[in-house]
N, C-alpha and C positions, 0 to 999 in steps of 0.2 A: 768768543762770545759764549755764553753757558747757556743749555737749552732748558726749560721746564715745561713737560705737558701735564696742564691740571684736568682733572674732570668734572663733570658737570657739578653747577654749585647746586648743593642740596634742596633747594626749591624749586629748580629749574627742569628736574628731571623728566620725562617723558613717561605718564603713567598708562597703566594697562598690563602689557604681558611683558612689556621692555624691563619687568623687574624681574624677568626669566633672562634677559640676556644681557651680558655684557657693556655696561654705556659706551664705552669706548668701540666697541666693536659693533654699534648700529652701521647699517648699511648704507650709503649715498652712493646711488648709480653702482652698486651690486659691490662695492668697496666698503669697508669700514671704516667709520670717522677718522680712527688714528693713524690707519693707512694713507689716506690725503695728506694728514698733517707731518707723517715721514717722506712722503713724497716732496712734498714742498722744502723739507730740511735738506733732503738729496739735490732738489733743483739748486741750491744756494750755497752748494758745499759745505754743508756742515755736517761733523762726523761724529757728533754724542749727542746724548740727550736723554734727559730724566723724566720717566713716565711717573706721576703720582698715579697710585688705584688705590679706588674706595670698594665700588661697585662689583662683585664678582671679579677679583683680582686675578686668581689662579688662571681662569680661561684667555682672559687679556694676555697675560703673561708666557702662555700657552703658546700663543698665535705670534704674539709677537719676537717669541725668543730673544735672544742676544742683540737684534737686531741685524746680523749679518746679510740676510736677504736685500736687507735697502743699504749694504755696506755702511752702515752706521752701526757706533757701540751704546745699546740699550741697558741702565740701571733703572730700578725701580725701587719705589719708594711709597710704603702703604701710608694710608689716610684714615681715620675712624670717620663714624656716618657723617658729623659735623667738622669736621676739617676742612682747611682750603688754604691758601697761599700762605699765610701766617703762621699757620702750622706746621704748613710743608718745610719753610726752609730752614728753620734747624735740624731736620731730617737730612739735609741733604750734604752736611759734611760741614766742612770749617767754612767760613766766610769766604766768599770769592771776590777778587781784584780785577774780575772783569766784568762787564756789562751783561745782565741777566735777561733774557727772552722767552716770556712767558704766552704760552699759546694754550687757547683752551679747547679740549675734544669736540663741542658742541660751535664752534664759531670756524664757518669758511669763507675764506676772504680770497680774491686775486690780489696779493702782495705779495712786494717786492722786499725780500727781507732785507738784504744789500742796502737798499735806498731809505730802509726806515730806519736802517742804523745809522747812516751815512745824516738823516736829517735829525735823527736824535743828537749824534754828536753834536754836528752845527748849531743848533737850537741850545744847546746847553742845559737841556731839562735834565731834574735827575729821574723823572718818572716821564714817559712817552706813552700816550695811550692812542691805539688805532679805533678809530670808532666810524666804522660804515664809510659808504663812499659819497665825493663831493662832485661838483661839476669841474672844480680845480685843486690842483694839489695844494692844501698849507696846512700851517703848524699854527695854533692859537694857543693861548694860557687856557687852562682846564679850570672852568667853575666846579669846585665840590657837588653843588647840588644839582649839577645836571646827571650825576650817577645816581642820584635816590630812587632806589627801585628798579634799579639798573644794574646788568650784568655788563662787565668790563669786557672788552675785545682785546682784543693781543696788545703785551705792552713790554716796554724795553725798561728796565732798572738799572740806574749806577750804584755801582758798588756803595755810596754812601745813603742810598734811598734802601739798599738792602738791609745796612744796619740800621738804618730806622728801623723796618718793619720788625726786626727781632725785637724790639721794645714795646710794640703796639700790641694791645690786648687781642685775643682771639673773638671771634663770633661778630666782629665789624662789618656794617655792611661798606660797599665800596663808597658811599658818599663820607661815611663815620670815617672810613681808614684815609682815602684822601684827605680829609679836612684834618686828621691827624697830622699827615707828612706835609701840610703846609703851616701849620700851627711849629712844628719844627725846623721851619726857613727853608724846605725845600720845595722847588718849582715843579710845576707840572704843566704839562703842555699834551696838546690833541693834535693828532695829525691825522688828516685825511685825503684822499687822494680819489681818481675815476677808478671805476672798476665795481666789479660786483664783490659784494658783501651780504652772509647771512646768517641772522644768531640764530640757531635751532633751540627752542624754547616751548613750543606746543608740536601737535601732531599736523595742524595746517603749514605750521613754518615746515615741516619736514616733507610734506607732498611738495611745498612749492619751490624747496632747493633743488629737487630732484628734477622736476620741470626747467627749472634755470637752467640747469645745468644741459639737459639733454638738447635745450635751445641754442646754448653757444654761450649765454651768458658770461659763464666762469672759464675763461680761456685757458688757464692753467691748471684744471683739474683733469686728471686721464681718464676716459671713459673705457670699460672692459669691452672690447667687440670694435664692429667696424660699420663704419655708417654706409648702410648700403642705398639710402637714398635722404635726401634734407630731412633730419630729425627722427630716422629711423637704425637704430643701432642695433646689431645681431651678434651674437656670443659665436664660440666654436659649435659644431655637430648640433645644431638647432634644426628642429624638424618642424617643418610650420606647411598643414594641411593646404593647397592651393584655395580652399573654399574659406580660410580664415580671412577675417576683415579685420588689420592693421592699420591704426591711425596716429601718426607721429602728432607731437615728440612720443618715442615709445624705446624702450629697449628690453630687448629678451635676451635673457642669459643665457652662458653655455649650456648644452646637454637638454636643453629644456622644449617639450612639447608642445605643439599649439595643434589641437585636432579641427576637424571641418565643422565649419560653420560657428566658431569662437570669435568673438569680438574683444578686441585691445583698443584702447584710446587714451591716450596723456598718462601713459602708468610705464611703470616700471616692472618686470618680469626677473625672479630670481635665478639665478643657475639650478638644474636639476629640475625645473618645476614642469607639470602638467595641468594645463588649461584643456580639460575635455569638452567634447561637442557642443555647441549653442551656448557657451557658457560666454557671459559678458564681464568683461573687467575694464572700469572706466575710472581716470581720478586716482587710480590706487598703487599701492607698492605691495607686489608680494613675494616674501622674502625665499630663500635658497629651500629646497627638498621641498615644496608645498603640491599638495596636489586638490586643484580645485574641480567639484563635480560637475559632471552635465547640466547645462539649465541653469546653473547657477549666477544670479546676478548680483556682481561686486561693484559697488559704486562708492567712491570715496571711503576707501577701506585701508587699512594696513593690514595685511593676512600675513600671519607666520603657521604655517602648519596647521593646526588646527584650533587656532585661535584669532581671533579679529578684530581690530579697533575701528569704532567710526572715529572719522576724522574731525570733524564739526565737533563735535559733543566731547570725544575722547572714553565713550563709554565701551568698556571693552566685555569681548562674550566669548566663550571656548564653546565647541560643537564637537564631540565625541562621535558622530557618527560617519564613519570613515569614507562613506559615500558622497557625501557634503564636502567636507574638508580632510585631508590627511597627511601625516605626517611620511614623506615618501622614503626616509632615511628607514622608518618600522619594516615598512613593506619591501624594502630592500634586502632588510637582515631576513624576512620570514620567507621571501623568495630563496635567497642563498641556504638557510637550514635546508627547507623543502626539499632543494635541488640536492642536497648533501644527503636527506633520508631516502629519496630516490636512488642516489647511485647506490649507496649502502644494498637498497634492496636488491637494486639489480644484478649484484656482486655477489648478493647470497642467493638469489634463485638461479644465477648463471651455475653458480656452484653447485648447487642441489640437483640444475637439469644437466650438467657435465657430462654423463652415461648417455644422455642423448646425443648432445648438442654435438658430441665428435665423430657419433657414427652418421650425424646429418650431414655434417661439414665434409665426410669422406665422400658421403654418397653426391652430393652436389659438384665435388672433383670430378666424379665417375660420370654423370649426366648434367653435361651444360645445361644451363637455363632451368635447373630444379632451387637453386638460390638466384633470389632477384634483387637487385637494389633501385629502388623507384624513388624519383624526384618527387617529395612532398613539401608541404609549407606549412608550417606553424607558426604563432603568433608572438613578435618580439616582446621579450623582459624589457621592466623599467631599466635594468641597470644596463641595456645593451645602447651602443652609439650605432646610428641608422641616418642614412640620406633620404629616406622615405618612411612612410608610414605603413610599407607593403608588407606581408610575413616575411617571414624568413626560409629558404630553402634548406632542404637538408635530403640527405641520400638517405632512405627507410630501407631498412633490409627484411625481405620477407622471403617465404619458398613458397613453391606450385605445390599445394596440397589442399586437400579436401577436408583435412583434418583442423579446425578453427584455430587450437591452441599449438598443434605443432607450426602451424602459420605465423604464429606469434614468437615463436622461443628465437628467430634470428634478431627480433626489433630488442631484446636485451642489452645487443650493445648499443643501440641508441639512447636505452635509459641510462647506460652506465656512461656513455659519452656527454649526457646532459642535454641532448636533444628532443628525447620525450620525457615526460612522468610515468609512473607506472600506471598510472589512472587517469585519463583525462577526455577530451575530444578528440574525434577522429583526426590526424593531418589530413588538410585536403589536397587534389590533385592540382596541375597547372591548367588543366582546364575549369578547374571550378573557380579556382581564384580569379583568373581571366572573364568570367564571366559577371553581369552588374548584380550587386545584392543589395536587397534593402536593409532600411536601418536594423528591423527586428532580427533578422538575419546575424547581422557584427553582431548581436550581442554573445553569440558562442565564443568570439576570440577573447573575451574577460578571464576565460578558463585555458590554460595551457592543454597543448595536444598531449596525448598520453597513447600510450598501448592497449590498454583495458578501457571500455567503453559503457558508458549507465545501460544502453539498450542490449548491450548483452547479458547486464545482470539482469534485465526483466525479461530474458529468454528470447527476444526477437533476433532472430538470426540475420535478415536481411533487409533494415527495413528502407522504404523508398527517403528518395531527398528531403521532400517535406516533413515527413516523420520523423527523420534523423534532426534536421535542423531543431525544429519543437524541441525535443529530449535533450538534444546540446544546449539550447537556450536557458531550459531550464537548469541541467547541471549549472551552465556556467552562474547563474545568481543562487543556486543554493548550495552549491559543492560546502563541504567541510572534510577535515581529517576523518573522522569517523565515518562518515558518508563514504570516502573513497575507499576505507578498508572492509566495508561492508560489499562494494561494487567488485572489489579484486578477489573476492572469497566467492560472492555469488558468481562471478565470470567464470572462473577457473569449473565451477561445479553446475555450471548450467547446460541441460539439456541440448543446447542447440549445438548445433556444429559451426 
């Protein structure tokens, strides 16, 4: 059996930021639509398929590759903006002498392909169309008018029907196409069975199918994750604050973080997502690598990084403010570049200070207790996997000296190892981490821990805890590259010890 995977109908695309996404890669329960179809083929031991691409074809081909991930052989056929089944057939090569199975990327169904093929052959039809669920299994004659302004579901074509389609004009809707085939003496039948069926034509359809899958209506669709309670699915390495409120049906994707006070109900959260404190996500879909800001209310929305679409109306909106919505891929890249810059700066300073560091190390060998490795804590980075939201411990190197700059020189090793930034907030001790903190005190953890601090640049030698938290909270909100440069040089030449 030859398998043809067809794109969305030209008039049925989900509008909005979907124009920035390949239609075949639009995720349903965190798996692309095309992957659900490929899983369906694998379950029925089909080994080859042709994927027809129209919208952003390169990205889809890059994701699917040659199909070896699914033990399939995948080939590709490009289509024009208005091309569809009739235009695709001549590009598939020579006319096949076997039955052709056509599956559409925006139709999901609990469909037994082997039974579908058997009914098609037993019924003796040239075209058998699968059209949704029914109370009982039935095969009926197809009325072409039933497909007026309707998108066809999965269908089987006999070699005779494929030959007839070669002669059909392009651009016909399904009613006209089936009427033409019937006029050439071909038989058309409709096949219906009990089971779930969903055609994705609008954003409400898109949300509905996600919730139906989570409720277990699509028994054959694989959900990535583990069902930890009825209707609640979790991916790997999820970090969920105990104070977060999650109401099923819901799916939390792998490597996602749900912070304290967040509320999630009847929603799908993609992989690598951060839902910040007291944000509410209800009856919505949040796609991968998206940051949802604190106190943001997301209701009946599809959110993709810094863009969102209202599900009832289809109105789309882009929000450039990364504090409200953000692209975590860009944040990860910025953090990586920042770490590289800090490591390079630490190495350069280490080389410059080498004439001081070597005697300092030798003196530490002669006088035990002069060089110290203390346990300190720093905030987790977005790219780190964790089992809790607690700060990360590390060994902070310093020495017992009354001279502030001399005490900081061993800490260059922490900068080189990527545990500290050159400029940042002070790492906390175990006692400071264990004591309760108010919400305003936690603002300081939005900035990384560093070797040089804002109060040193201001000439404050040893501020008390309250003053230090206020200054570090201000730094966390206002930090910038130019600000870090000024803090570094002012700290070096500060008169305070």
